[in-house]
C-alpha positions as CSV (number, residue, x, y, z in Angstrom):
1,M,8.2,-17.3,4.3
2,A,8.7,-14.0,5.4
3,V,7.2,-10.7,3.4
4,F,9.2,-7.8,3.4
5,G,11.9,-9.3,5.8
6,E,15.4,-9.3,4.1
7,Y,13.5,-7.9,1.4
8,A,13.6,-4.6,3.5
9,E,17.2,-3.6,3.1
10,I,17.0,-3.2,-0.6
11,Y,13.5,-2.2,-0.8
12,D,13.8,1.3,-1.4
13,V,16.5,1.0,-3.8
14,L,14.7,-1.2,-6.1
15,Y,11.7,1.5,-6.2
16,E,14.0,4.6,-6.4
17,D,12.5,4.8,-9.7
18,K,9.2,5.4,-8.4
19,D,7.5,8.5,-8.2
20,Y,6.3,9.2,-4.8
21,A,6.3,12.9,-5.0
22,N,3.8,12.9,-7.5
23,E,1.8,10.5,-6.4
24,S,1.8,12.1,-2.9
25,R,0.8,15.3,-4.6
26,K,-2.4,13.4,-6.1
27,I,-3.2,12.4,-2.5
28,D,-2.9,15.9,-1.4
29,A,-5.5,17.2,-3.7
30,F,-7.6,14.1,-2.7
31,I,-7.6,14.6,0.7
32,R,-8.7,18.5,0.3
33,E,-11.5,17.8,-1.5
34,Y,-13.0,16.6,2.0
35,T,-11.0,17.7,4.7
36,N,-8.1,20.4,5.3
37,N,-7.4,18.5,8.5
38,K,-3.8,17.3,8.3
39,K,-3.6,14.2,11.0
40,V,-3.2,11.1,9.1
41,L,-3.0,7.6,9.9
42,N,-1.1,5.5,7.2
43,L,-2.1,1.9,6.9
44,G,1.2,-0.3,5.7
45,C,3.6,2.8,5.7
46,G,6.1,0.6,4.5
47,T,9.3,2.7,4.8
48,G,7.8,5.8,5.0
49,R,8.6,7.3,1.4
50,H,4.9,8.7,0.8
51,D,4.7,9.7,4.5
52,R,7.9,11.8,3.8
53,E,6.6,13.6,0.7
54,L,3.6,14.6,2.2
55,A,5.0,16.3,5.3
56,K,6.2,18.8,3.0
57,Y,2.5,19.5,2.4
58,G,2.2,19.9,6.3
59,Y,1.0,16.9,7.0
60,K,1.7,14.9,10.3
61,I,1.7,10.8,10.1
62,H,1.4,8.0,12.4
63,G,2.6,4.9,10.2
64,I,2.0,1.4,11.2
65,D,3.2,-2.1,9.3
66,F,3.5,-5.5,10.1
67,S,7.2,-5.7,8.7
68,S,9.2,-5.4,11.8
69,D,12.3,-4.1,9.0
70,M,10.2,-2.0,7.2
71,I,9.5,-0.1,10.6
72,Q,13.3,0.1,11.1
73,Y,14.2,1.7,7.9
74,A,11.3,4.3,8.2
75,K,12.5,5.2,11.7
76,K,15.9,5.6,10.5
77,N,14.9,7.9,7.7
78,I,11.9,10.1,9.6
79,G,13.9,13.4,8.9
80,T,10.9,15.6,11.0
81,S,9.0,15.7,14.3
82,E,5.6,15.2,12.7
83,L,6.2,11.4,11.2
84,S,6.0,8.5,13.7
85,Y,5.8,4.9,13.5
86,E,5.0,1.6,14.7
87,V,4.8,-2.1,14.1
88,A,0.9,-3.0,13.9
89,D,-1.5,-5.2,11.9
90,I,-3.8,-3.4,10.0
91,R,-6.3,-6.0,10.7
92,N,-6.6,-5.8,14.6
93,Y,-5.3,-2.1,14.6
94,I,-7.3,0.3,17.1
95,T,-6.4,3.5,18.6
96,N,-8.0,6.0,20.9
97,E,-7.1,8.7,18.6
98,K,-10.1,9.1,15.8
99,Y,-7.9,9.9,12.5
100,P,-9.8,12.5,9.8
101,V,-7.2,11.0,7.1
102,I,-6.2,7.1,6.9
103,L,-4.2,6.0,3.7
104,S,-3.2,3.1,3.0
105,L,-1.1,3.1,-0.2
106,F,1.2,1.0,-2.8
107,H,-1.1,-2.2,-2.9
108,V,-1.2,-2.6,0.8
109,I,-5.3,-4.0,0.5
110,S,-4.8,-6.4,-1.9
111,Y,-2.1,-8.0,0.8
112,Q,-5.3,-8.9,2.5
113,K,-6.3,-12.3,0.6
114,T,-9.2,-13.4,2.3
115,N,-12.7,-11.6,2.6
116,E,-11.9,-12.1,6.5
117,D,-8.7,-9.9,6.0
118,L,-10.5,-7.1,4.2
119,L,-13.4,-7.6,6.9
120,N,-11.0,-6.8,9.6
121,T,-9.4,-4.1,8.0
122,F,-12.5,-2.0,7.5
123,R,-13.4,-2.7,10.8
124,C,-10.4,-1.6,12.1
125,V,-10.4,1.5,9.7
126,S,-14.2,2.5,10.6
127,E,-13.2,2.3,14.3
128,N,-10.2,4.6,13.8
129,L,-11.8,7.0,11.1
130,E,-13.7,10.3,12.4
131,K,-17.2,9.8,11.9
132,N,-18.4,13.1,10.2
133,N,-15.8,14.3,7.9
134,G,-13.1,11.2,7.5
135,I,-12.1,10.1,4.9
136,F,-10.4,6.7,3.9
137,I,-8.4,6.4,0.9
138,F,-6.5,3.3,-0.6
139,D,-5.1,1.8,-3.8
140,A,-5.4,-1.7,-4.8
141,W,-5.1,-4.0,-7.9
142,Y,-7.9,-4.1,-9.8
143,G,-9.4,-7.1,-11.1
144,T,-10.2,-6.3,-15.2
145,G,-6.8,-5.2,-15.4
146,V,-5.4,-8.0,-14.1
147,L,-7.5,-10.4,-15.7
148,R,-7.0,-8.8,-19.7
149,D,-3.0,-8.4,-19.0
150,L,-1.9,-11.0,-17.1
151,P,0.8,-10.8,-14.7
152,S,4.1,-12.4,-16.0
153,I,7.5,-12.8,-15.2
154,R,9.3,-9.6,-15.0
155,V,13.0,-8.6,-14.1
156,K,14.1,-5.4,-12.7
157,K,17.6,-4.5,-11.9
158,A,18.9,-1.7,-9.9
159,K,22.4,-0.5,-8.4
160,T,24.2,1.5,-5.3
161,K,27.8,2.4,-5.3
162,N,28.3,-0.7,-3.4
163,Y,26.3,-3.6,-5.2
164,K,23.3,-4.6,-7.8
165,V,20.3,-5.8,-7.1
166,T,18.3,-7.9,-9.9
167,R,14.9,-8.9,-9.1
168,I,12.9,-11.8,-10.3
169,A,9.1,-11.8,-10.1
170,N,8.1,-15.0,-11.3
171,P,3.3,-15.0,-10.9
172,V,1.0,-18.2,-10.4
173,M,-2.2,-17.1,-10.6
174,H,-5.1,-18.4,-9.0
175,I,-8.1,-17.6,-10.8
176,T,-11.1,-19.2,-8.6
177,E,-9.7,-17.2,-5.8
178,N,-8.7,-13.8,-7.3
179,L,-4.9,-14.5,-6.2
180,V,-1.8,-14.0,-7.5
181,D,1.3,-15.9,-5.9
182,V,4.5,-13.2,-7.0
183,N,7.7,-15.3,-6.3
184,Y,10.5,-12.7,-6.3
185,E,14.0,-14.3,-6.2
186,I,16.4,-11.4,-5.0
187,I,19.9,-11.4,-6.0
188,I,22.0,-9.2,-4.5
189,E,25.8,-8.9,-6.0
190,S,28.2,-7.0,-4.2
191,K,32.3,-7.2,-4.9
192,N,32.7,-9.8,-1.7
193,C,29.8,-11.4,-1.6
194,T,26.3,-12.2,-3.8
195,K,23.3,-13.0,-1.5
196,H,20.1,-14.8,-2.6
197,I,16.5,-13.6,-1.1
198,N,13.2,-15.5,-1.8
199,E,9.7,-14.4,-1.0
200,C,6.1,-15.1,-2.1
201,H,3.7,-12.3,-1.9
202,V,0.0,-13.1,-2.4
203,M,-1.8,-10.9,-4.1
204,R,-5.6,-10.4,-4.6
205,Y,-7.2,-8.2,-7.1
206,L,-10.4,-6.6,-6.7
207,F,-13.3,-5.4,-7.9
208,T,-15.6,-2.7,-7.3
209,P,-19.0,-4.6,-6.3
210,E,-17.2,-6.5,-4.0
211,I,-15.6,-3.6,-2.3
212,K,-19.0,-1.7,-1.8
213,M,-20.3,-5.2,-0.1
214,L,-17.4,-4.9,2.4
215,L,-17.2,-1.9,2.9
216,D,-20.8,-1.4,3.8
217,T,-20.6,-4.5,6.1
218,C,-18.4,-2.6,8.1
219,G,-20.4,0.8,8.1
220,L,-18.3,2.4,5.4
221,K,-19.1,3.6,1.4
222,L,-17.3,4.1,-1.1
223,V,-17.5,8.0,-2.6
224,K,-15.5,7.0,-5.5
225,C,-13.3,4.6,-7.4
226,I,-10.8,5.5,-10.2
227,D,-8.2,4.4,-12.7
228,C,-4.8,5.4,-10.5
229,N,-3.6,6.5,-14.0
230,T,-6.0,8.0,-15.9
231,F,-7.9,9.0,-13.2
232,E,-11.2,8.1,-15.2
233,L,-13.8,5.7,-13.9
234,P,-12.3,2.3,-14.2
235,G,-12.1,0.6,-17.5
236,L,-10.8,-2.8,-18.9
237,D,-7.3,-1.6,-19.2
238,T,-7.4,-0.7,-15.7
239,W,-4.5,-2.9,-13.3
240,T,-4.7,-0.6,-10.5
241,A,-7.2,1.7,-8.7
242,Y,-7.8,4.8,-6.0
243,F,-10.6,3.8,-3.5
244,I,-12.2,6.9,-1.8
245,V,-14.3,6.0,1.5
246,K,-16.3,7.9,4.2
247,H,-18.5,6.6,6.9
248,K,-22.3,6.0,5.8
């Protein structure tokens, strides 16, 4: 089953309420703690919403995504020469350029469901990141919060002037593998027809010690891990966390 295939066409509609502007402001602040360089590689850029916000701060961003549909929508809405996109897999993407800043936002790392996926991704980060002052920032589902507040069936609705969308998320836990199958049923209703989309998004929740070990294997080190909402150290209620990484 394809992930972010047909789903891509209504992705931005469903996340119209997501505060990309505020999140990008926080990411800009994180970056400025470590470097003034504004050349960025974004791994799993989706439709480019974070990129368009960060471009307002002067960033020049190259985004990659495994979904050709998502890249199509990103290119359609570029709006500035400072953004560029291509279809690529973050697990094997190596470029001749070195980037002072690499990002991977909105839980893209949690889509890397095996240790091999994560190691391959982190190896690519290590190869593409500037050695001295390069900074890698990503967010992911955090294990303590996921296990304390288990994923449940959720319904989200959105609408435009032409159609309305209902998304039903039905999660299935795989406790021994630290994975959650998020089964999406998406119903798009317009005046003339109703369309159904079904996708299964497999998400991995992570813990700090395993992240440290996997990064270390790839020549990287964890500099900071904080709760995405409180900006404090992760606690029992931390559902998502930011990880800030450099070369060892």
